[in-house]
N, C-alpha and C positions, 0 to 999 in steps of 0.2 A: 504494500500500500504506500501511497505517497504520503509524505509528512510535511509539517509546517516549516516555517522559516528557520534557518540555522543561525543561532547566536554565536558570536565569535569566541573561539577558544584559542589559546596560545600554544603552538607546537613548534618544534624545531624541524626544519627540512634537512634530511640527511645529505651529506655530500656525495658526489659521484663525479669522477673525472670525465666520463663519457656521457655528457649531458648536452642535449640540444634544447633550447628554450626560445620562446617568442621574444619579441622586442619589448623591453620595459619602456612603456610609452606614456609620458606625462605631458607631452606637447603635441599639438596638432601636426599630423604628417600627411603627405600625399601618397597615394598608391597608384599603380598603373591600372588603367581601364577601370576606374571606380564605377560601381553600379549606382551609387546614390550620390549624385553631384549636382544638386539644383543651385540656381543662382539665388541670391538673397531675397529678391522680390518674389520669385516663385515659391520659395520656402515659406515666406510669411503668409501668402495666400493659402498655400496648401495646409499650413499649420492650423488655420482656422477650421478647415474641413476636418482635419484629424481630431480636433477637440470635439467637434460635433458628433463624431461617431464613437467617442470614448476610447481612444487608443490606449493600450497599456492598462487594462482593467478599469477603465472609466475614470481614471484619476488625473488625466492630463489637463483638464479644465479647472482643477481646483485653484482657489485663490490663496494668497498668502495670509489672508485673515481668517481662513477656515480653521476649525479645530483639527487636532492631530488625527482623530478618527475619520474626519471627512477628507483629509488630505491624502493619506497614504493609500496606495493601491491594495487591492485585496490580496490576502495571503501573508501580509506582514503583521507583526504584533505591535499594535499602537502603543501599548504600555511597556514594551520591551526596550532593551538597550540597543547596542550596535548589532546589526543583523547583516548577513551576507546577501548581496543584491547584484543582479545583472541589469545594467542600464543599456537600453538599445537607443542609440543616437540616430539622428537623421542622416549623418554621414560621418566619416572619420575625422574630418576637420573640426567637428564640434565636440569631440571627446575630451572631457576635462572634469574630473571630480576633486581637484586639488583643494578647492575651497570648502568642501564638505566632508572629506574623508582623509584620514591620516595614512591609511593603507589601501591602495587600489592599483590596478593595472589594466591596460587595454590589450585586447587581442590583436594579433599581428595583422590580420586582413579584415576581419569582420568589424562592423561599426558598433562594437559592444565593449563595455568596460565592466570589470568585476571589482567590487569594493565593499567596505564595511560602513554602513550608514545607520545613524539613529533615526527614530521616527520623524523628527523634524526635518532632517536632511532628506529622507525619502520623499516626504511631501513636497519639499522645495524643488528637488530634482525633477519629480514627476510633472511639475507645472511649467518647466522650462520650455521655451519655444522649440528648441532643437532636440528634444527628447521624445521618442516615440513610445516608450514604455519602460516601466521599472518592474522587475520580476524577482521574487525570492528564489534563493538557491535551493529549490525543493529536491527531495529524493524521488526518483522515478522507480518504476517496478519492471523487473525482467518478466517477460511473458513466457514464463516457463512451460528394411532392405528392399521394400517393394516400391518405394517412392519414385525411383528413377523409371521403373516400368510404367507407373501410372501417368507420369508427366510426359512420357515418350522420350525421355532423355537417353535411355538405353539405345533406342533406334537412332538417335542423333549421333551418339558416340560410335555406333557401327556404320553410320552413313546410309542406313536403310531408307530408300526413297529420296535420297539427296545426291547432290553432285559429289560430295566428299564427306567423311566423318568430321565432326566438330566437337572439341573438348575444352574450349575456352583458352586455347594456347596463346592467342594474341591479346588476351584481356587481363587486366590487373584488378583484383577485387580487394576491398577492405572490409573487415569485420570489426564493428565497434561493440565490444561485449566485455565479459568478465576477464578476458585474457585468453591465452591458449597454451596448450602443452607443446612448447616448441620442439621438444625431443621426441614427440610421437612420430613414428615412422610415416604415417599418412600425411601429417602436417608438415614435417621437416622437408619433404620432397619439393614443396612449392613455396615455402615460407621465405619471403623477402625481408620483411621487418616484423619485429614483435615489440611494439612500443609500449612502454609502461611509464606512468607518471612517477616522478620523484617527489616524495613527501606527500602532503595532503593538500586539499583545496583550501584549507584554512588561510585566511588572509595574510599575505606577506607583501613586501614591496616589489616582488617580482612575479612574473607570470608562471603558470604551471610549466615545469620542465619535463622533457621526455628522454628516456634512455632506451636504446635498442637491446633488449634482452635475448633476442634471436632464438637460440636453441635451448633456452631454459623454460621452466613452467611458470607462467605468470597468471594462471587461472586458479582462482580460489575454490571453485566447486565443480568445475567441469562444464558449465553452461556454455562458455565461449568456445571451448574445445569442440563440443558437439556441433555448435553452429559453424565453426570453421570447416569441419569435415563435410558438412552438408553442402557448403559452397564449393570447396576445392580440395577435399580429401582425395589422396591418390589411391586409396584402397590397397596399399602395400601389404598390410597385415591380414587381409582377407582374400587375397588372390583376385582383387577387383570387385568382390561381391558388394562391399559397402563403400565404394568410391563415391565422391560427391558428384554434383550435377555439372561442374566444370572442372574435371580432375586434373587438367593441365594448366589451369589459370595461375598466374602469380597471385600470392596471398600476402597481404599486410594486415596485422591485427593491432588494434588499439585497446589496451586494457583499461576499462573504466571502473573496475573494482566491483566487489560484491555489493557494497553500499553505493548505489549509483546516484550521483548528484548531477544536476543540469550543467554545472560549470565544466565538468569533465567532458560531457558530450560536445558542448560548444568548443572547448579547447581542441578536441580531436578533429572536428570539422575545420576549424580555423587552420590547424596545421596541414591538413590534407589540401585545402584550397591554396594556402600559401605555397606549399611545395609544388603543387601542380602549376601554378602561375610562374614559378621560377624554373620550371622544367626539371624538377628533381624527382617527380613521380609521374606515373601515367595511369593512376587509378581512374576507373570508369564506372564502377558500381560499388555501392556500400550496402552492407547488411546490418540492420538495426533492430534487434529483438527486445525492445523495451518500449514503454509507453507511459504517459501521465495518467493519473486517475481521471476518468472522464465523468462529466455530469451533464452532457447534452449541450454544452456551449458551442457557439459557432467557432469555426476555424479563425484563429487569431494570427494574422500575417506578421505581427511584430513580436510574437513570442520568440525568445532567443534561438531555440532549436529550429523553428520554422525559418527564421532569417538565415541561419547557418546552412540549412539544406537548400535554400534558394541560391545562395552563393555557390554551393557545390553544383547545382543544376546549371548555372551559368558557366561553370568551368567544365561542363561536359560530363557530369557525373549523375547517374541514376541512383537515387537513394531508396532502398526498399525497407519498409517498416512492417511491424506486426500489427494485426488488427486489435490486439489487446485481449485479455482473458476475462472481460467483464460481461460476457453474454450469459444466457440468451437475452431476449428483449430487443429493444430498439434504441438507437441514438447513443450507442456506447462504443463506437469506433474510435480508435486512437486519433487524437487531433493531428499528430505528426503524419499520419497516413491520409488525412483529409486534404493535405496540401495538393494543389494541382500539378506540382513539380515533383512529386514522389509517387511511388507505387506502394500499395498496401495489400497484403494477402491474408484472407481468413483461413483458419485451419479446417481441413476437411477430414472426413473419414477416409479410410483406404481399404484395399481389398481384404486385408486381414480381419476387418470388422464385419464382413458380409455374412449374415446368417444363411442357413441352408433354406433359401426361399424358392429355389428353382429358377431364379432369374440369372442370366449371364452377366448382366450389367453390374459392375462394381459400385459400391455405395460411395459417391463423392459428395454427399451432402455435408453441410457445415456442422461441426461439432457444437454442442451446447455452449461450451465455455468461450467460443470465439466471438469477438466484438461484431456488432452489426451497424449498418448505416441508418439513414432516415428515409421514410416515404416522402415524396416531394410535396404532398398536400398537408403534411403534418404541421402542427403549431408547437413551437418550443420557446421556453422562457430563457432569460439571461442572454439575450441576443445583443452582445456588444457590437458585433459587425453584422447587423441584421440584413438578411437578403434571402433569396429563394433557396429552398432546400435542394440544391442543384446536384444533378448526376452527370453533367457534361463537363469534360476537361477544358475545352477551348475557351468558353467565356470566362471561366475562373482564372485561367492562366493569363489571358489577355488583360483582365482587370488587374491582376497582381503585378504583371510587368509594368503596366502604366503607373501603378502605385509606387513601385520601387524606382522606376526610371524617371518619375516626375514628368511624364509626357502629357498628363491630363490632370487637371486640378481635382476632379472628383470622378474616378474611373467607374464608379457604380459598383453594383453587386452582381453576382456572387464572388467570393474569394475562395471558398472551399468546395470540395467534391465529396458528397456525403454518401458514398457507397464504396465497396471494395473494388479492386482492379482485376483480380483473378485468384481463384482458389488454388491452394496447394496442400499436400498432405501435412498434417500436424498431429496425428494421433499415433503414438507408439512408433516413432520414427527412429530407425537404427542409424547411428553415426558414431564418430570417434569419441573416445573417453579414455582417460588414464586409469589404471587399476585402483588407485587410491582415492579417486575423486568422490565427493559426497553424493553426486548424482549417478554414480555407477549402480544402476538398478539391476543388472544381471549378475549372476554368479561370476566372480573374478576368475574362477577356474575354467568356466565355460567360454566366456568372451572377455578376456582381460583388456582388450583395446577398444571395445565398443559397448554401447548401451542403447536401449530403446526408451525414449522419454517423449512426453506429449506437451503440446502447447503451441500457441501462435508463434512462440520463439522458434519452433522447428520449421514452421511453414515459411517463415521469412527468408532464411538462408537458401531454402530450396528455390524460392522465387528469384533471389539474387543470382543463384547459379544458372537458372534458366535464362535470365537476362544476359549474363556473361556469355552463355553459349550462343544466343541469338546474335549478340554483337560479334562474336568470333566468326560466325557463318558469313557475315557481311565483310568483315575486315580481312579475312583470308583471301578474298578475291577482289578487293578494292584498295586503293591507296590511302583513302581518307578514313577517319574514325566514324563510328556510328553516332548519330545525333540522338540525345536523350528523348526528345519528343517523338521521333520516328520509332524508336524502340518501344516506348510506352504505348503508343497507339497500336503497334503491331502485336505486342503481347496481348493487348485487350481484344483486338479484332480477330485473333486466331483462337481465343479461348472457346471452349465447347460447352454448350448447355446439355449436360449429360442426363438431366432428369426433367424433360418438358412435362408440363402439367398433363396428366392423363395418359402418360406414356407407359406406365406399368401399374401393377396392383399394389405396390408398396406405399403409395402416397408420397413418395419422395419429391415429386414435382412441386407440391405445395410448399416444400421447404427450400426449394431452389429458386431464389428470387434475386432481383437486382439489389435489394437491401442487404441480403445475406452474402451474396457471392458475385455481384456485379454482372459480368458477361458469362460467367461459368468457370470451368476448371481449365487451368493452363494446359496448352498443348505445344510444347517447345519444338517438336518436329514440324508442326504446321508453321510455327513462327520462323524457323530456320529455312524452310522451303521458300518463304517469302524474302527473308533478309539476304540469303546467299545471292539472289538475283537483284538485290536493291529494290525490290518491289514493296516499298513501305506503305503501310496503311496510313490514311489521313484521319483527321478528327471525326469527320462524318462517318466513315466506315467503322471506326472504333465505337462511336456512339450508337450506331445502328445494331451493333452486336450485343448490346446490353439486353438482359432478359426483360421481357416486356411486362412482367407482373411485379407489383410492389408489395404484395402481401408478405408479412414477416412472421416467422414462427421460431 
């Protein structure tokens, strides 16, 4: 479960000679190809609009004469002392907390600062013209062998029905999770970097530093190791039986720790984008098996993780997120997956769950625990960014781009996409694990290097591996890189509705809806058949493939 704001504690950051860190930035700096660079006149006009819609938890329009309770954004303790906060600025030139915080630092590329602020400072910062939102450093939640056959990845690896086999060889994937077992034979084969933060997120005068632990175990419980194997596990310890969906892809892992705080997520994305802009990495897809606790709120474009993934998207990276484990019901899809520039996968049943019903069709319905979207006609409270309960990517992405690029004073709504992008297996998924990991569910004597666990955490890296393979199918025959929008549209357009209403006697069709599973179940072979020829789906085709019923169960 997510927790409230973190109050500052004093800890010592251990030394390490092999440390890379972001720039300690207390002064405005310029960056290459900035995404948010309005002139002062446009900024002033646009700021009036932002106050009107309540950016940053409806606190930006607070006046200096209001009480502390009225000034500070939601999630902070109005009666508390100094609290850890992430401040999202309009652009990097505006970053400055020196007048309100003794200890703070700016991220290297993102227009975000991290600092310790008391309630008065939080309210004052939230009301500034150049601030888009102030957010507490909350704790997030992790969304805890037949999967390749179900997604048609085995056929892709064999080249069945394609021009050639594809295994992700030309693609670099990053997994942001609890870490990974760098010494695991399946992981070590493709592991390029195994980044772990030095010290803690507790406020210091310097940004979070990262050290490359490479072939050591940075995973506290096995969660990240399992996800890493689902993306790019080589299958070395199983004769290929439990290989990942992109078994030849390069793999980088960012260890966010078992106690997952927003600041680590933002720091990892900041580092990925910074390194990619500098030509130091070629990451094209990320796997993110975590989510905030949801309460039906609208997608918030200024939430720090959403800002970070937008910057990644603009850098050519597809970020895959879990749907969250807050199902069943409705309107509990992870906000990070509601972004029009990310992909989100609900967890589905798989063939091992099929009872002896006499039907040949495997059960690909969404499991009860997986998060769901919204019906378009629904009414929802707490709409800080009120707009249509949208299921189409194009209008939301267009509005969001105008919002970030400042090309229109009021780009209108919607900003979010309130349904999943494609279902992938998430129930009893077999993947990599070290013998001593806490999540090692199988007998160590039987399968010492693997375990079967369930959750939308498992469906996410499977989707990321499918994305990497679809990218590889294009890049093996073309000189340029796959574009994120093309990839997302094609994954959605080639997904299959396995359970049309009335198609069998099981009643599964009533559970297979746009709210639960978007267009249906991923078919990576169908996607690769398109991408290897450069036959990309557009927004209209992707939207037409959505399941046409909105009933939710």
